[in-house]
C-alpha positions as CSV (number, residue, x, y, z in Angstrom):
1,X,0.0,0.0,0.0
2,X,1.4,3.4,-0.9
3,X,0.6,5.8,2.0
4,X,2.6,8.9,1.2
5,X,4.5,10.4,-1.8
6,X,7.0,13.3,-1.7
7,X,7.8,14.7,-5.1
8,X,7.5,17.5,-7.6
9,X,4.3,18.4,-9.5
10,X,5.0,18.0,-13.2
11,X,1.5,18.2,-14.6
12,X,-1.8,19.5,-13.3
13,X,-5.3,18.4,-14.5
14,X,-8.8,18.8,-13.1
15,X,-8.8,17.0,-9.8
16,X,-5.6,15.2,-10.6
17,X,-1.9,15.8,-10.9
18,X,1.3,14.0,-11.9
19,X,3.8,13.8,-9.1
20,X,7.3,12.9,-10.0
21,X,9.1,10.8,-7.4
22,X,12.6,9.8,-8.2
23,X,11.9,9.9,-11.9
24,X,8.6,8.0,-11.8
25,X,5.4,10.0,-12.5
26,X,2.4,9.0,-10.4
27,X,-1.1,10.1,-11.5
28,X,-2.7,11.1,-8.2
29,X,-6.4,12.1,-8.1
30,X,-7.1,14.9,-5.6
31,X,-10.3,16.5,-4.3
32,X,-8.8,20.0,-4.6
33,X,-9.0,22.4,-7.5
34,X,-6.1,22.9,-9.9
35,X,-5.4,26.4,-8.7
36,X,-4.3,25.1,-5.3
37,X,-1.2,23.5,-6.8
38,X,1.8,25.1,-8.5
39,X,3.9,23.4,-11.3
40,X,7.3,22.3,-10.2
41,X,6.4,22.7,-6.5
42,X,7.6,20.0,-4.0
43,X,4.6,18.5,-2.1
44,X,3.9,15.7,0.2
45,X,0.6,13.8,-0.4
46,X,-1.0,11.3,1.9
47,X,-2.3,8.6,-0.4
48,X,-4.8,5.9,-0.7
49,X,-4.3,3.1,-3.3
50,X,-7.6,1.8,-4.8
51,X,-7.1,-1.7,-6.2
52,X,-9.6,-2.8,-8.8
53,X,-9.5,-5.7,-11.3
54,X,-8.6,-3.4,-14.2
55,X,-6.8,-0.5,-12.5
56,X,-4.7,0.8,-9.6
57,X,-5.8,4.3,-8.8
58,X,-4.0,6.7,-6.4
59,X,-5.9,9.3,-4.4
60,X,-3.8,12.0,-2.7
61,X,-4.6,14.5,0.1
62,X,-2.6,17.4,1.6
63,X,-3.3,16.2,5.2
64,X,-3.5,12.8,6.8
65,X,-6.9,13.9,8.3
66,X,-8.3,14.3,4.8
67,X,-7.0,10.8,3.9
68,X,-8.6,9.3,7.0
69,X,-11.9,11.0,6.2
70,X,-11.7,9.7,2.6
71,X,-11.2,6.1,3.9
72,X,-14.2,6.6,6.3
73,X,-16.4,7.7,3.3
74,X,-15.4,4.5,1.5
75,X,-17.1,2.5,4.3
76,X,-20.5,4.1,3.5
77,X,-22.6,1.8,1.2
78,X,-22.7,2.8,-2.4
79,X,-19.7,5.3,-2.1
80,X,-16.6,4.2,-4.0
81,X,-13.4,6.1,-4.4
82,X,-14.6,8.4,-7.2
83,X,-17.8,9.3,-5.2
84,X,-15.8,9.9,-2.0
85,X,-13.5,12.2,-3.9
86,X,-16.4,14.1,-5.4
87,X,-17.9,14.5,-1.8
88,X,-14.6,15.8,-0.6
89,X,-14.2,18.2,-3.5
90,X,-17.6,19.7,-2.7
91,X,-17.3,19.9,1.1
92,X,-14.3,20.7,3.2
93,X,-13.1,18.2,5.7
94,X,-14.0,20.6,8.5
95,X,-17.6,20.9,7.2
96,X,-18.0,17.2,6.7
97,X,-16.7,16.2,10.1
98,X,-18.6,19.0,11.9
99,X,-21.9,18.1,10.3
100,X,-21.4,14.3,10.8
101,X,-20.5,14.9,14.5
102,X,-23.5,17.2,15.0
103,X,-25.8,14.6,13.2
104,X,-27.0,17.3,10.7
105,X,-27.4,15.8,7.2
106,X,-29.8,18.6,6.1
107,X,-27.2,21.2,6.9
108,X,-24.5,19.2,5.1
109,X,-26.8,18.9,2.1
110,X,-27.5,22.6,2.1
111,X,-23.9,23.7,2.5
112,X,-22.1,21.3,0.3
113,X,-24.2,20.6,-2.8
114,X,-24.1,16.8,-2.1
115,X,-27.4,14.9,-2.6
116,X,-29.8,14.7,0.3
117,X,-29.8,10.8,0.4
118,X,-26.0,10.7,0.2
119,X,-25.7,13.2,3.1
120,X,-28.1,11.2,5.2
121,X,-26.2,8.0,4.5
122,X,-22.9,9.7,5.3
123,X,-24.1,11.0,8.6
124,X,-25.9,7.8,9.7
125,X,-23.0,5.5,8.8
126,X,-20.1,7.7,10.1
127,X,-21.6,9.5,13.2
128,X,-20.2,6.9,15.6
129,X,-17.0,6.2,13.6
130,X,-15.3,9.7,13.6
131,X,-13.3,9.0,16.8
132,X,-10.2,11.2,16.9
133,X,-11.0,12.9,13.6
134,X,-13.6,15.1,15.3
135,X,-11.0,16.4,17.8
136,X,-8.3,17.0,15.1
137,X,-10.4,19.4,13.1
138,X,-10.5,23.0,14.2
139,X,-14.0,23.8,15.4
140,X,-15.8,26.4,13.3
141,X,-18.9,28.2,14.4
142,X,-22.2,26.6,13.4
143,X,-24.1,28.1,10.6
144,X,-27.6,29.3,11.3
145,X,-30.5,29.0,8.7
146,X,-30.1,32.7,7.7
147,X,-26.4,32.3,7.0
148,X,-27.1,29.0,5.2
149,X,-29.5,30.8,2.9
150,X,-26.9,33.5,2.2
151,X,-24.2,30.9,1.5
152,X,-26.6,29.2,-1.0
153,X,-27.2,32.5,-2.7
154,X,-23.4,33.2,-3.0
155,X,-22.8,29.7,-4.4
156,X,-25.6,30.3,-7.0
157,X,-23.7,33.4,-8.0
158,X,-20.6,31.3,-8.6
159,X,-18.5,31.6,-5.5
160,X,-16.8,28.6,-4.0
161,X,-18.5,27.0,-1.0
162,X,-15.5,27.4,1.4
163,X,-15.0,31.1,0.5
164,X,-18.7,31.8,0.8
165,X,-19.0,30.1,4.1
166,X,-16.0,31.7,5.7
167,X,-17.0,35.2,4.5
168,X,-20.6,34.9,5.7
169,X,-19.5,33.6,9.1
170,X,-16.9,36.4,9.5
171,X,-19.1,39.3,8.5
172,X,-22.4,38.4,10.0
173,X,-23.8,40.3,12.9
174,X,-26.6,38.9,15.0
175,X,-30.0,40.0,13.6
176,X,-28.7,40.5,10.0
177,X,-31.2,39.5,7.3
178,X,-30.2,37.3,4.4
179,X,-29.9,40.3,2.1
180,X,-27.7,42.2,4.5
181,X,-25.4,39.2,4.9
182,X,-25.2,38.8,1.1
183,X,-24.4,42.5,0.6
184,X,-21.6,42.4,3.2
185,X,-20.2,39.2,1.7
186,X,-20.2,40.6,-1.8
187,X,-18.1,43.5,-0.6
188,X,-15.5,41.1,0.8
189,X,-15.4,38.4,-1.9
190,X,-13.2,39.0,-5.0
């Protein structure tokens, strides 16, 4: 099992990159967008090797917590490596762990863009299996329904989930309406 790779990024694709390690180029699927990596940058990726009858696929993560969460997602029925990668691309590890720990599939669905049934399955299956992962993730403030509506609106306008969530949480004052939150966020977002 390949657990970690340290090498240089030689090629970047959508949700994948080629990592050169001692002259061997490994295609590694990642949940992050391509703008988070830089060509010729040295990186360490924590990996999971998916073995199938017709292929060996490597999945890489910037932290070991992300890799552990990925492996937990694989234990949910009907979620394979590609589905788990898609889930992690849509929702940050902090958001996933927070919503699973709080037993809130509806909030996870609303904030991440993951399907309602999938969110319910994830929360039900993993609620008792998080263990130390819940303690490792920095706690973020919970999102109230007004903030969730504002985040949904910003996502509909084309902003990334993580940026929209962070901006809304940072600039919301108690009692703000959805429109007020959106106006404040739009002033802060690029």
